[in-house]
C-alpha positions in Angstrom: 19.0 -59.7 -7.4 17.9 -58.5 -10.7 14.8 -56.2 -10.9 13.0 -57.4 -14.1 9.8 -57.3 -15.3 8.4 -60.0 -17.6 6.7 -58.6 -20.5 2.9 -60.3 -21.2 4.1 -61.7 -24.5 6.5 -64.1 -22.4 4.6 -65.2 -20.2 1.5 -65.3 -23.3 3.9 -67.4 -25.0 4.8 -69.6 -22.2 1.1 -70.2 -21.2 0.7 -71.3 -24.8 3.2 -73.8 -24.8 1.9 -75.0 -22.1 -1.0 -75.3 -22.8 0.0 -77.2 -26.4 1.6 -79.8 -24.4 -1.2 -80.3 -22.5 -3.3 -81.0 -25.9 -0.2 -82.8 -27.6 -0.3 -85.4 -24.6 -4.2 -85.7 -24.9 -3.8 -86.5 -28.7 -0.6 -88.9 -28.1 -3.0 -90.5 -25.6 -5.8 -90.8 -28.3 -3.3 -92.7 -31.0 -2.0 -95.1 -28.3 -5.6 -96.2 -27.2 -5.9 -96.7 -30.8 -2.7 -99.0 -31.6 -3.6 -100.7 -28.3 -7.3 -101.5 -29.8 -5.3 -103.2 -32.2 -2.7 -105.0 -30.5 0.1 -102.9 -30.8 2.2 -101.9 -27.5 3.0 -98.0 -28.2 5.9 -98.6 -25.5 7.1 -101.5 -27.2 7.0 -99.4 -30.3 9.0 -96.7 -29.1 11.5 -99.0 -27.6 12.3 -100.8 -30.9 12.8 -98.1 -33.1 13.0 -94.6 -33.5 9.2 -95.1 -34.6 6.4 -92.3 -36.0 5.4 -92.0 -32.5 8.5 -90.8 -31.3 8.7 -88.2 -34.1 5.7 -86.9 -33.4 6.6 -86.7 -29.4 9.8 -84.6 -30.7 8.1 -82.7 -33.3 10.1 -84.2 -36.4 7.3 -85.9 -38.6 7.3 -84.9 -42.4 4.2 -82.0 -42.5 2.7 -84.0 -45.3 -0.3 -86.7 -43.9 0.7 -89.3 -46.4 4.2 -89.6 -45.8 2.5 -89.9 -41.7 0.1 -92.0 -42.6 3.2 -94.3 -44.8 5.5 -94.4 -42.0 3.1 -95.2 -39.5 1.9 -98.1 -41.6 5.7 -99.6 -41.9 5.9 -99.3 -37.6 2.8 -101.3 -37.5 3.8 -103.8 -40.1 7.3 -104.2 -38.4 5.7 -104.5 -35.0 5.2 -108.2 -35.0 9.0 -108.8 -35.8 9.8 -106.7 -32.8 8.4 -108.4 -30.5 9.1 -111.8 -31.7 12.8 -110.3 -31.0 12.9 -110.0 -27.5 
């Protein structure tokens, strides 16, 4: 067994990562609730395309808010076509 002293800054980083993930999950739940209130199934949206929701899950959104808005609006506009296919 290797005798390793884990530095506090590494523990601090893991703690921050964990807290960020918890916060991200709570924020995504709020977004999904909003979509569901507008008759959009977030799971279905994720299944059909690499949606804005998935991009957010993976940290791959373009950082400009207006680009995010346009992307989500496009997903919402395309949603009726997605559900009519299957």
